[in-house]
C-alpha atoms as a printed R data frame, in Angstrom:
    type eleno elety resid chain resno       x      y       z
1   ATOM     1    CA   MET     A     1  -0.196 -0.038  -0.035
2   ATOM     2    CA   LEU     A     2   1.432  3.978  -0.762
3   ATOM     3    CA   LEU     A     3   0.393  6.732   1.053
4   ATOM     4    CA   PHE     A     4   0.528 10.269  -0.571
5   ATOM     5    CA   ALA     A     5   1.527 13.080   1.815
6   ATOM     6    CA   VAL     A     6  -1.209 15.760   2.701
7   ATOM     7    CA   PHE     A     7   0.536 18.008   2.852
8   ATOM     8    CA   PHE     A     8   0.497 21.341   0.751
9   ATOM     9    CA   CYS     A     9   3.985 22.121  -0.624
10  ATOM    10    CA   LEU     A    10   4.740 25.590  -0.506
11  ATOM    11    CA   PRO     A    11   7.665 28.054   0.041
12  ATOM    12    CA   ALA     A    12   6.847 30.027   2.785
13  ATOM    13    CA   SER     A    13   6.105 33.290   1.788
14  ATOM    14    CA   ALA     A    14   3.336 31.845   0.110
15  ATOM    15    CA   ILE     A    15   1.760 30.873   3.007
16  ATOM    16    CA   PRO     A    16  -1.687 32.768   4.517
17  ATOM    17    CA   LYS     A    17  -1.557 33.421   8.537
18  ATOM    18    CA   TYR     A    18  -5.198 33.720   9.830
19  ATOM    19    CA   PHE     A    19  -8.181 31.560   7.941
20  ATOM    20    CA   GLY     A    20 -11.762 32.540   9.935
21  ATOM    21    CA   TYR     A    21 -15.225 32.868   8.808
22  ATOM    22    CA   PHE     A    22 -16.905 36.224   8.007
23  ATOM    23    CA   ALA     A    23 -19.493 37.733  10.780
24  ATOM    24    CA   ASN     A    24 -18.160 34.867  13.491
25  ATOM    25    CA   ASN     A    25 -20.762 36.052  16.280
26  ATOM    26    CA   SER     A    26 -24.769 36.210  15.555
27  ATOM    27    CA   PRO     A    27 -26.003 34.804  18.057
28  ATOM    28    CA   PRO     A    28 -23.321 35.938  20.181
29  ATOM    29    CA   GLY     A    29 -21.226 32.736  21.630
30  ATOM    30    CA   THR     A    30 -23.182 30.305  19.180
31  ATOM    31    CA   TYR     A    31 -20.430 29.578  16.262
32  ATOM    32    CA   GLN     A    32 -17.203 30.421  18.077
33  ATOM    33    CA   PRO     A    33 -17.149 26.884  19.316
34  ATOM    34    CA   GLU     A    34 -19.138 25.218  16.268
35  ATOM    35    CA   ASN     A    35 -15.405 26.279  14.438
36  ATOM    36    CA   GLN     A    36 -12.579 26.954  16.466
37  ATOM    37    CA   ASP     A    37 -11.586 23.406  15.775
38  ATOM    38    CA   HIS     A    38 -10.201 24.724  12.131
39  ATOM    39    CA   THR     A    39  -9.697 28.886  12.602
40  ATOM    40    CA   ASN     A    40  -7.139 30.395  14.408
41  ATOM    41    CA   VAL     A    41  -9.066 34.028  14.124
42  ATOM    42    CA   THR     A    42 -12.676 35.379  14.484
43  ATOM    43    CA   VAL     A    43 -14.263 38.382  12.773
44  ATOM    44    CA   VAL     A    44 -16.207 39.431  15.477
45  ATOM    45    CA   TYR     A    45 -19.385 41.487  13.799
46  ATOM    46    CA   THR     A    46 -20.576 44.924  15.220
47  ATOM    47    CA   GLY     A    47 -23.802 46.324  12.917
48  ATOM    48    CA   PRO     A    48 -24.618 50.184  13.163
49  ATOM    49    CA   ASP     A    49 -24.695 53.461  16.026
50  ATOM    50    CA   GLY     A    50 -27.292 52.987  18.618
51  ATOM    51    CA   PHE     A    51 -26.582 49.405  20.763
52  ATOM    52    CA   ASP     A    52 -24.051 48.822  23.165
53  ATOM    53    CA   TRP     A    53 -22.091 47.231  21.388
54  ATOM    54    CA   ASP     A    54 -19.027 46.493  23.669
55  ATOM    55    CA   PRO     A    55 -20.258 43.403  25.666
56  ATOM    56    CA   THR     A    56 -20.275 41.065  22.821
57  ATOM    57    CA   ILE     A    57 -17.027 41.935  21.712
58  ATOM    58    CA   LEU     A    58 -15.696 41.735  25.139
59  ATOM    59    CA   SER     A    59 -17.384 38.336  25.314
60  ATOM    60    CA   GLU     A    60 -16.332 37.129  21.206
61  ATOM    61    CA   VAL     A    61 -12.857 38.293  22.256
62  ATOM    62    CA   ALA     A    62 -13.150 36.433  25.268
63  ATOM    63    CA   LEU     A    63 -13.996 33.156  23.798
64  ATOM    64    CA   ALA     A    64 -11.377 33.562  20.933
65  ATOM    65    CA   LYS     A    65  -8.534 33.620  23.641
66  ATOM    66    CA   SER     A    66  -9.752 30.642  25.212
67  ATOM    67    CA   TYR     A    67  -9.041 28.786  22.189
68  ATOM    68    CA   GLY     A    68  -6.250 30.091  21.835
69  ATOM    69    CA   ASN     A    69  -7.065 31.950  18.955
70  ATOM    70    CA   LYS     A    70  -7.380 35.898  17.169
71  ATOM    71    CA   ALA     A    71 -10.245 38.058  16.582
72  ATOM    72    CA   ILE     A    72 -10.632 40.509  14.548
73  ATOM    73    CA   VAL     A    73 -13.076 43.103  15.688
74  ATOM    74    CA   MET     A    74 -15.443 45.510  13.586
75  ATOM    75    CA   VAL     A    75 -15.855 48.847  15.535
76  ATOM    76    CA   THR     A    76 -18.131 50.430  13.290
77  ATOM    77    CA   SER     A    77 -20.516 51.612  15.974
78  ATOM    78    CA   HIS     A    78 -18.259 53.161  17.714
79  ATOM    79    CA   LEU     A    79 -16.874 55.659  14.972
80  ATOM    80    CA   PHE     A    80 -19.839 55.989  12.547
81  ATOM    81    CA   VAL     A    81 -23.549 57.521  13.084
82  ATOM    82    CA   ALA     A    82 -25.387 55.615  10.961
83  ATOM    83    CA   ALA     A    83 -29.366 55.277  11.026
84  ATOM    84    CA   THR     A    84 -29.566 51.205   9.796
85  ATOM    85    CA   ALA     A    85 -26.622 48.811   9.060
86  ATOM    86    CA   ASN     A    86 -26.295 50.115   5.205
87  ATOM    87    CA   GLY     A    87 -27.835 52.923   5.141
88  ATOM    88    CA   PRO     A    88 -25.257 56.346   5.048
89  ATOM    89    CA   HIS     A    89 -22.242 56.767   7.608
90  ATOM    90    CA   SER     A    90 -21.440 59.666   8.784
91  ATOM    91    CA   THR     A    91 -18.247 60.507  11.040
92  ATOM    92    CA   ASP     A    92 -19.625 60.100  15.092
93  ATOM    93    CA   PRO     A    93 -17.777 63.147  17.053
94  ATOM    94    CA   GLU     A    94 -17.686 61.318  19.670
95  ATOM    95    CA   ALA     A    95 -15.514 57.844  17.909
96  ATOM    96    CA   THR     A    96 -12.246 59.049  19.567
97  ATOM    97    CA   ARG     A    97 -13.706 58.761  23.165
98  ATOM    98    CA   GLN     A    98 -15.775 55.689  22.085
99  ATOM    99    CA   PHE     A    99 -13.269 53.739  20.251
100 ATOM   100    CA   GLY     A   100 -10.937 54.457  23.285
101 ATOM   101    CA   GLU     A   101 -13.080 53.545  25.721
102 ATOM   102    CA   LEU     A   102 -12.869 49.610  24.021
103 ATOM   103    CA   VAL     A   103  -9.277 49.728  24.200
104 ATOM   104    CA   ASP     A   104  -9.649 50.079  27.418
105 ATOM   105    CA   LYS     A   105 -11.303 47.945  28.184
106 ATOM   106    CA   LEU     A   106  -9.625 45.265  26.157
107 ATOM   107    CA   ILE     A   107  -6.240 45.882  27.532
108 ATOM   108    CA   ALA     A   108  -8.564 45.642  31.142
109 ATOM   109    CA   GLY     A   109  -9.235 42.071  29.978
110 ATOM   110    CA   GLY     A   110  -6.299 40.864  29.136
111 ATOM   111    CA   TYR     A   111  -6.908 40.919  25.300
112 ATOM   112    CA   LEU     A   112  -4.923 43.358  24.551
113 ATOM   113    CA   VAL     A   113  -1.719 44.154  24.297
114 ATOM   114    CA   PRO     A   114  -0.808 47.833  23.454
115 ATOM   115    CA   ASN     A   115   0.994 48.461  19.856
116 ATOM   116    CA   ASN     A   116   1.303 44.173  20.060
117 ATOM   117    CA   PRO     A   117  -0.844 42.463  17.947
118 ATOM   118    CA   GLU     A   118   0.798 39.490  17.558
119 ATOM   119    CA   ALA     A   119   0.657 38.687  21.746
120 ATOM   120    CA   SER     A   120  -3.035 40.106  21.553
121 ATOM   121    CA   THR     A   121  -6.258 38.545  21.301
122 ATOM   122    CA   VAL     A   122  -6.931 41.278  19.350
123 ATOM   123    CA   VAL     A   123  -5.322 41.138  15.936
124 ATOM   124    CA   ALA     A   124  -6.499 44.097  13.923
125 ATOM   125    CA   PHE     A   125  -9.855 46.121  13.491
126 ATOM   126    CA   TYR     A   126 -12.234 46.615  11.173
127 ATOM   127    CA   PRO     A   127 -13.590 49.832  10.774
128 ATOM   128    CA   VAL     A   128 -16.431 49.099   8.033
129 ATOM   129    CA   ASP     A   129 -17.833 46.189   5.668
130 ATOM   130    CA   GLU     A   130 -18.218 47.237   2.398
131 ATOM   131    CA   PRO     A   131 -17.941 51.248   2.180
132 ATOM   132    CA   GLU     A   132 -19.286 52.132  -0.776
133 ATOM   133    CA   TYR     A   133 -21.959 50.070  -0.483
134 ATOM   134    CA   LYS     A   134 -25.270 51.958   0.483
135 ATOM   135    CA   LYS     A   135 -22.913 53.470   3.088
136 ATOM   136    CA   GLY     A   136 -22.014 56.273   1.308
137 ATOM   137    CA   LEU     A   137 -18.490 56.668   2.236
138 ATOM   138    CA   VAL     A   138 -17.092 56.557  -1.634
139 ATOM   139    CA   ASP     A   139 -14.545 58.296  -2.524
140 ATOM   140    CA   ILE     A   140 -14.609 62.342  -2.776
141 ATOM   141    CA   ASN     A   141 -12.636 64.668  -5.727
142 ATOM   142    CA   GLY     A   142  -9.378 62.034  -5.566
143 ATOM   143    CA   ALA     A   143  -9.302 61.741  -2.448
144 ATOM   144    CA   PRO     A   144 -10.849 58.815   0.643
145 ATOM   145    CA   HIS     A   145 -14.385 60.425   1.742
146 ATOM   146    CA   PRO     A   146 -13.345 62.433   5.237
147 ATOM   147    CA   ALA     A   147 -15.504 60.036   7.549
148 ATOM   148    CA   LEU     A   148 -13.595 57.038   6.773
149 ATOM   149    CA   ALA     A   149 -10.167 58.800   7.227
150 ATOM   150    CA   ASN     A   150 -10.686 59.830  10.389
151 ATOM   151    CA   ALA     A   151 -12.497 56.403  11.386
152 ATOM   152    CA   VAL     A   152  -9.127 54.730   9.903
153 ATOM   153    CA   ASN     A   153  -7.191 58.374  11.941
154 ATOM   154    CA   VAL     A   154  -9.009 57.922  15.807
155 ATOM   155    CA   ILE     A   155  -7.103 53.724  15.203
156 ATOM   156    CA   LYS     A   156  -4.391 54.467  14.588
157 ATOM   157    CA   SER     A   157  -4.009 57.540  16.877
158 ATOM   158    CA   ASN     A   158  -4.666 56.078  19.866
159 ATOM   159    CA   PRO     A   159  -1.268 55.046  21.072
160 ATOM   160    CA   ALA     A   160  -2.605 51.372  22.172
161 ATOM   161    CA   THR     A   161  -3.490 50.952  18.585
162 ATOM   162    CA   SER     A   162  -1.296 52.326  16.136
163 ATOM   163    CA   ASN     A   163   0.245 50.026  14.697
164 ATOM   164    CA   PHE     A   164  -2.622 47.265  14.977
165 ATOM   165    CA   PRO     A   165  -3.819 46.136  11.565
166 ATOM   166    CA   VAL     A   166  -6.764 48.427  10.309
167 ATOM   167    CA   VAL     A   167  -9.372 45.897   8.047
168 ATOM   168    CA   GLY     A   168 -12.062 46.563   5.476
169 ATOM   169    CA   ILE     A   169 -13.513 44.305   2.673
170 ATOM   170    CA   VAL     A   170 -15.078 46.241  -0.397
171 ATOM   171    CA   SER     A   171 -17.383 44.886  -2.697
172 ATOM   172    CA   GLN     A   172 -16.721 43.481  -7.098
173 ATOM   173    CA   ASP     A   173 -18.394 47.309  -7.046
174 ATOM   174    CA   TYR     A   174 -14.993 48.840  -5.653
175 ATOM   175    CA   GLY     A   175 -14.475 51.872  -8.328
176 ATOM   176    CA   PRO     A   176 -15.949 54.053  -6.250
177 ATOM   177    CA   VAL     A   177 -13.791 53.818  -2.767
178 ATOM   178    CA   VAL     A   178 -10.846 53.099  -5.115
179 ATOM   179    CA   GLN     A   179  -8.797 56.084  -2.638
180 ATOM   180    CA   GLY     A   180 -11.190 55.162   0.274
181 ATOM   181    CA   MET     A   181  -9.700 50.921   0.385
182 ATOM   182    CA   ARG     A   182  -6.436 52.479   0.446
183 ATOM   183    CA   LEU     A   183  -6.264 53.070   3.670
184 ATOM   184    CA   PHE     A   184  -6.274 49.585   5.043
185 ATOM   185    CA   ASP     A   185  -3.346 47.627   5.590
186 ATOM   186    CA   TRP     A   186  -5.755 44.112   4.989
187 ATOM   187    CA   VAL     A   187  -8.057 44.759   2.628
188 ATOM   188    CA   GLY     A   188  -9.945 41.874   0.498
189 ATOM   189    CA   MET     A   189 -13.220 41.708  -2.084
190 ATOM   190    CA   ASP     A   190 -15.838 39.912  -2.395
191 ATOM   191    CA   ASP     A   191 -17.513 38.869  -5.219
192 ATOM   192    CA   TYR     A   192 -20.818 37.517  -5.373
193 ATOM   193    CA   LYS     A   193 -22.203 38.910  -8.494
194 ATOM   194    CA   SER     A   194 -19.685 37.333 -10.917
195 ATOM   195    CA   CYS     A   195 -20.161 33.382 -10.662
196 ATOM   196    CA   MET     A   196 -21.074 31.445 -13.565
197 ATOM   197    CA   PRO     A   197 -23.542 27.943 -12.520
198 ATOM   198    CA   VAL     A   198 -20.702 26.481 -12.922
199 ATOM   199    CA   VAL     A   199 -18.797 26.163  -9.839
200 ATOM   200    CA   ALA     A   200 -15.384 26.197 -11.416
201 ATOM   201    CA   LEU     A   201 -15.592 28.588 -13.694
202 ATOM   202    CA   CYS     A   202 -17.428 31.180 -10.843
203 ATOM   203    CA   SER     A   203 -14.086 30.532  -8.805
204 ATOM   204    CA   SER     A   204 -11.948 30.989 -11.589
205 ATOM   205    CA   SER     A   205 -13.832 35.029 -12.588
206 ATOM   206    CA   TYR     A   206 -13.399 34.993  -8.756
207 ATOM   207    CA   ALA     A   207  -9.679 35.268  -9.506
208 ATOM   208    CA   THR     A   208  -9.808 37.233 -12.318
209 ATOM   209    CA   SER     A   209 -11.554 40.001 -10.386
210 ATOM   210    CA   HIS     A   210  -9.211 39.411  -7.587
211 ATOM   211    CA   ALA     A   211  -5.928 40.399  -9.246
212 ATOM   212    CA   ASN     A   212  -7.867 43.479 -11.340
213 ATOM   213    CA   PHE     A   213  -8.409 44.207  -7.323
214 ATOM   214    CA   THR     A   214  -5.141 43.784  -5.938
215 ATOM   215    CA   ALA     A   215  -3.891 45.730  -9.065
216 ATOM   216    CA   ALA     A   216  -5.714 48.813  -7.652
217 ATOM   217    CA   LEU     A   217  -3.890 48.594  -4.373
218 ATOM   218    CA   ARG     A   218  -0.698 49.417  -2.563
219 ATOM   219    CA   PRO     A   219   2.575 47.400  -3.259
220 ATOM   220    CA   GLU     A   220   2.609 47.296   0.608
221 ATOM   221    CA   GLN     A   221  -1.211 46.591   1.633
222 ATOM   222    CA   ARG     A   222  -2.682 42.913   2.176
223 ATOM   223    CA   THR     A   223  -4.979 41.110   0.970
224 ATOM   224    CA   ILE     A   224  -7.740 39.025   1.798
225 ATOM   225    CA   VAL     A   225  -9.824 36.253  -0.247
226 ATOM   226    CA   VAL     A   226 -13.190 36.290   0.663
227 ATOM   227    CA   PRO     A   227 -15.194 33.809  -1.540
228 ATOM   228    CA   GLN     A   228 -18.873 33.624  -1.115
229 ATOM   229    CA   ALA     A   229 -19.726 30.290   0.457
230 ATOM   230    CA   ALA     A   230 -23.305 30.632   1.364
231 ATOM   231    CA   THR     A   231 -26.633 30.206   0.020
232 ATOM   232    CA   GLY     A   232 -30.024 32.253   0.100
233 ATOM   233    CA   GLY     A   233 -30.880 35.659   1.306
234 ATOM   234    CA   ASP     A   234 -29.370 37.899  -1.650
235 ATOM   235    CA   LEU     A   235 -26.685 35.929  -2.608
236 ATOM   236    CA   ASP     A   236 -28.283 34.555  -6.369
237 ATOM   237    CA   GLU     A   237 -25.461 32.683  -7.379
238 ATOM   238    CA   ASN     A   238 -23.065 29.415  -6.723
239 ATOM   239    CA   PRO     A   239 -20.697 29.391  -3.692
240 ATOM   240    CA   HIS     A   240 -17.122 29.370  -4.916
241 ATOM   241    CA   ASP     A   241 -15.005 26.492  -5.080
242 ATOM   242    CA   PRO     A   242 -12.976 26.093  -1.869
243 ATOM   243    CA   PHE     A   243 -10.315 24.355  -3.412
244 ATOM   244    CA   LEU     A   244  -9.528 27.028  -6.350
245 ATOM   245    CA   THR     A   245 -10.012 29.712  -4.229
246 ATOM   246    CA   TYR     A   246  -7.174 28.286  -1.591
247 ATOM   247    CA   GLN     A   247  -5.115 27.433  -3.805
248 ATOM   248    CA   MET     A   248  -5.542 30.848  -5.128
249 ATOM   249    CA   ALA     A   249  -4.582 32.387  -1.860
250 ATOM   250    CA   MET     A   250  -1.336 29.800  -2.105
251 ATOM   251    CA   SER     A   251  -0.101 31.057  -5.094
252 ATOM   252    CA   ASP     A   252  -0.010 35.101  -4.186
253 ATOM   253    CA   PRO     A   253   2.419 36.258  -1.098
254 ATOM   254    CA   ARG     A   254   0.337 39.037  -0.144
255 ATOM   255    CA   VAL     A   255  -2.289 37.015   1.359
256 ATOM   256    CA   ILE     A   256  -2.655 36.848   4.942
257 ATOM   257    CA   MET     A   257  -5.928 35.267   5.240
258 ATOM   258    CA   LEU     A   258  -8.828 33.264   3.711
259 ATOM   259    CA   MET     A   259 -12.397 34.189   5.411
260 ATOM   260    CA   PRO     A   260 -15.043 32.853   3.326
261 ATOM   261    CA   PHE     A   261 -18.358 34.267   3.463
262 ATOM   262    CA   LEU     A   262 -19.766 32.466   5.837
263 ATOM   263    CA   TRP     A   263 -20.439 29.654   8.584
264 ATOM   264    CA   ALA     A   264 -23.599 30.485   9.527
265 ATOM   265    CA   ASN     A   265 -26.210 32.966   9.290
266 ATOM   266    CA   THR     A   266 -30.080 33.440  10.528
267 ATOM   267    CA   ALA     A   267 -30.699 34.468   6.552
268 ATOM   268    CA   MET     A   268 -28.140 32.433   4.303
269 ATOM   269    CA   THR     A   269 -27.195 28.705   4.278
270 ATOM   270    CA   GLY     A   270 -23.444 28.277   5.349
271 ATOM   271    CA   VAL     A   271 -20.157 25.916   5.414
272 ATOM   272    CA   ARG     A   272 -21.747 24.261   8.695
273 ATOM   273    CA   ASP     A   273 -24.803 23.353   6.609
274 ATOM   274    CA   LEU     A   274 -23.523 22.530   3.269
275 ATOM   275    CA   PRO     A   275 -21.717 19.273   3.292
276 ATOM   276    CA   GLY     A   276 -19.460 19.678   0.615
277 ATOM   277    CA   LEU     A   277 -18.467 23.356   1.445
278 ATOM   278    CA   ARG     A   278 -18.064 21.977   5.672
279 ATOM   279    CA   ASN     A   279 -16.158 18.659   3.978
280 ATOM   280    CA   ALA     A   280 -13.865 21.183   1.749
281 ATOM   281    CA   TYR     A   281 -13.280 24.071   4.064
282 ATOM   282    CA   LEU     A   282 -12.442 21.971   7.484
283 ATOM   283    CA   PRO     A   283  -9.407 20.653   6.120
284 ATOM   284    CA   ILE     A   284  -8.160 23.592   4.639
285 ATOM   285    CA   GLY     A   285  -8.637 25.303   7.745
286 ATOM   286    CA   TYR     A   286  -6.773 22.745   9.529
287 ATOM   287    CA   GLN     A   287  -3.941 23.353   7.329
288 ATOM   288    CA   ILE     A   288  -2.815 26.924   7.892
289 ATOM   289    CA   LYS     A   289  -4.149 26.916  11.471
290 ATOM   290    CA   TYR     A   290  -1.696 24.568  12.190
291 ATOM   291    CA   GLY     A   291   0.919 25.462   9.595
292 ATOM   292    CA   LEU     A   292   1.048 22.093   7.967
293 ATOM   293    CA   TYR     A   293   2.682 22.827   5.309
294 ATOM   294    CA   SER     A   294   6.070 21.066   4.239
295 ATOM   295    CA   GLN     A   295   8.563 21.442   1.199
296 ATOM   296    CA   TYR     A   296   9.513 17.321  -0.162
297 ATOM   297    CA   LEU     A   297  13.297 16.306   0.116
298 ATOM   298    CA   GLY     A   298  13.303 13.118  -0.684
299 ATOM   299    CA   GLY     A   299  12.342  9.376   0.265
300 ATOM   300    CA   GLN     A   300  12.971  6.038   0.036
301 ATOM   301    CA   VAL     A   301  10.371  4.219  -2.295
302 ATOM   302    CA   TYR     A   302  11.054  0.702  -4.387
303 ATOM   303    CA   GLY     A   303  11.195  1.130  -7.824
304 ATOM   304    CA   GLN     A   304   9.133 -1.885  -8.230
305 ATOM   305    CA   MET     A   305   6.279 -2.560  -6.122
306 ATOM   306    CA   VAL     A   306   4.021 -6.069  -6.511
307 ATOM   307    CA   ALA     A   307   0.569 -5.296  -6.625
308 ATOM   308    CA   GLY     A   308  -0.734 -6.934  -3.277
309 ATOM   309    CA   GLN     A   309   2.271 -6.694  -1.427
310 ATOM   310    CA   TRP     A   310   2.939 -4.515   1.888
311 ATOM   311    CA   TYR     A   311   6.151 -2.058   1.596
312 ATOM   312    CA   ASN     A   312   7.087  0.628   4.203
313 ATOM   313    CA   LEU     A   313   8.412  3.357   2.540
314 ATOM   314    CA   VAL     A   314  10.106  6.412   4.276
315 ATOM   315    CA   LEU     A   315   8.988 10.239   3.220
316 ATOM   316    CA   TRP     A   316  11.013 13.471   4.304
317 ATOM   317    CA   PHE     A   317   9.421 16.943   4.431
318 ATOM   318    CA   ARG     A   318  11.016 20.066   6.239
319 ATOM   319    CA   ASN     A   319   8.102 21.772   7.971
320 ATOM   320    CA   VAL     A   320   8.660 25.625   6.544
321 ATOM   321    CA   SER     A   321   4.925 27.118   8.818
322 ATOM   322    CA   GLU     A   322   5.763 29.135  11.619
323 ATOM   323    CA   HIS     A   323   4.188 26.348  14.086
324 ATOM   324    CA   THR     A   324   6.078 23.469  15.488
325 ATOM   325    CA   TRP     A   325   4.467 20.081  14.220
326 ATOM   326    CA   ARG     A   326   3.360 17.507  17.213
327 ATOM   327    CA   THR     A   327   2.563 14.317  16.995
328 ATOM   328    CA   GLY     A   328  -1.009 13.154  17.235
329 ATOM   329    CA   THR     A   329  -2.242 17.112  16.247
330 ATOM   330    CA   ASN     A   330  -3.661 16.767  12.792
331 ATOM   331    CA   MET     A   331  -0.337 14.951  11.321
332 ATOM   332    CA   ASN     A   332  -1.796 12.242   8.959
333 ATOM   333    CA   LEU     A   333  -1.104 10.562   5.457
334 ATOM   334    CA   GLY     A   334  -4.007 10.642   3.052
335 ATOM   335    CA   SER     A   335  -4.576  9.868  -0.968
336 ATOM   336    CA   GLN     A   336  -4.771 12.736  -2.878
337 ATOM   337    CA   SER     A   337  -7.052 13.343  -6.320
338 ATOM   338    CA   PRO     A   338  -9.104 13.315  -5.183
339 ATOM   339    CA   GLY     A   339  -8.452 13.826  -1.278
340 ATOM   340    CA   ASP     A   340  -9.060 10.404   0.681
341 ATOM   341    CA   ASN     A   341 -10.147  8.571  -2.235
342 ATOM   342    CA   TYR     A   342 -10.637  4.623  -1.120
343 ATOM   343    CA   THR     A   343  -7.754  4.093  -4.075
344 ATOM   344    CA   TRP     A   344  -5.391  2.556  -2.121
345 ATOM   345    CA   GLY     A   345  -8.056  1.093   0.370
346 ATOM   346    CA   THR     A   346  -7.754  2.911   3.256
347 ATOM   347    CA   VAL     A   347  -8.837  6.964   3.412
348 ATOM   348    CA   ALA     A   348  -5.839  7.480   5.499
349 ATOM   349    CA   SER     A   349  -3.225  6.759   7.929
350 ATOM   350    CA   SER     A   350  -2.804  7.781  11.840
351 ATOM   351    CA   LEU     A   351   0.749  6.098  12.174
352 ATOM   352    CA   PHE     A   352   2.494  9.375  10.637
353 ATOM   353    CA   ARG     A   353   5.359 10.061  13.558
354 ATOM   354    CA   VAL     A   354   7.051 13.415  13.955
355 ATOM   355    CA   SER     A   355  10.650 12.815  14.571
356 ATOM   356    CA   ARG     A   356  13.697 15.114  14.185
357 ATOM   357    CA   LYS     A   357  16.530 14.791  11.175
């Protein structure tokens, strides 16, 4: 029997650091326990002005910390005045105070280490989702909208968060907000209208849209791949193919995160309840979360193997991730093309051992 390694063999420069689902807290406390096993970051959603989101933020960040994960916190309610989630947004005159008070609570709770996102549970802040979509935060006279620029400045001018990444996601219609999206450190694009009925074409069109999008960014900006991973609601097309969008993320060293939209939602059917997507995104998440990336170094393989006979093979791989591989932690050998097929009589081997060489 011959088993092939499942590790994704790529240079370290092309490894996304984070995997997590958009809006992973609606309702609060529900989704993190369901997907923390294969995510390493949770995106804490907060809605428009007029609601005290701090308790939700603190509880979700605490949950992330308990799992050893990171959190990206949406702070729209702290920086903007808005009648509805998708209504026109404007600068909140209390933005500096409100954001500062949230930061103080995060520091007091042990979730944020001033000017050290790597040591913090909170790894980034998310001012507003799709600023160009109904929110009115489009460029004015070739410059970012003042309310959007102010929101980013509030985060960057806080002495405890000045070097924390500011995150933003725009839609496929990002043309009116090109200057605004250049304010973000990490920026992604969703494209839910470019899909074709054939899944492969859907993902191919997203790859093209994403390439055009990244060409409009500053060279130093990191990108987020946001594949459609849900049906229903106002999503009128098929989900993107997980493996193809994963390959796209792996091929671009600027990608910092893969963030499928979404795990679950009351108005949509997400990855949790779509078996094909769930079976695809679980191993992808494991790979990113645990750093299962390798460089194949060679092996002892027989020149001839008689059908029906068993052979012991030795394969060498170099760990090119930032993580330590440990025996018994999501490490195995599995058949490929397609993944975990029964061509060799089994799905995967649990006898894989990690040893020093």
